[in-house]
N, C-alpha and C positions, 0 to 999 in steps of 0.2 A: 504493499500499500504506500503511495506516494502521498506526502502531505506537502503542499505548497505554502510557503509563508510570504506575504507581501508587505511592503512598507509604503505607505502612502501619506501625503499631507492633505488634508480635506478641509473644506469650509463648513463650520457647523452653522445651520440655517435655523434649527429650532430643536426644542426639547418638549417631548410629550410623555410625562411620567418617566418611566426608565428607558424610552426609546429616544435616541439621537437621531436627527434628520440632517443628512450631510449632502454636499455637492462636490464635484470635481473628484470623484472617486477614480482612480486609475488602477485598480486591481482586478483580478479575474473573479468571476462569479464563483462562489463556493470557498473562497480563501478564508481561513479562519482568522477571526478577529481577536487578537491576544491582549491588546493594551490600548489605551487611550490616554494621551497627554496633550496638554495645550501647547500650542506653538510659541515658543519664547526665542525670538531672535537672538538675544545675547547668548543663548545655549546651543541652539539648533542650526544656525547658520555658521558654517566653517569654510574658511578659504583653504585651498590646498594646491600644491604644485604637481601633485602625482595623482593619477586616477587609475593606476594599474591597467588591466586588460583593456579598458575603454580608450585609452590614449590612442589618439589618431583616428578613432572611429566615431567619436561623439559629434563631429560636424555633420555626419550623415543620419543622424538619428531620426530626424523629422521625415526622412525619405525611405527608412528602412521598414520592410514588411516582416510580418511573422513567418518563421520557417515551417509553422505546423506543429512544433513540438508540444505547445501548451494548448489544451482543448478545453 
């Protein structure tokens, strides 16, 4: 059994009891939600000089399509 874990920054648009309503979700349907934290720019925004395997590939990210591995 494969378990996919996603990380996403979303916009909270409402709270209805124990239900959070969010927008701008960019994770795959069925991905488990493990934790919710507020976005704090002082902690969550980090500058970096290295991005590992993504180096040289990030400029094409808006034009890259899925290879079909994630369903």
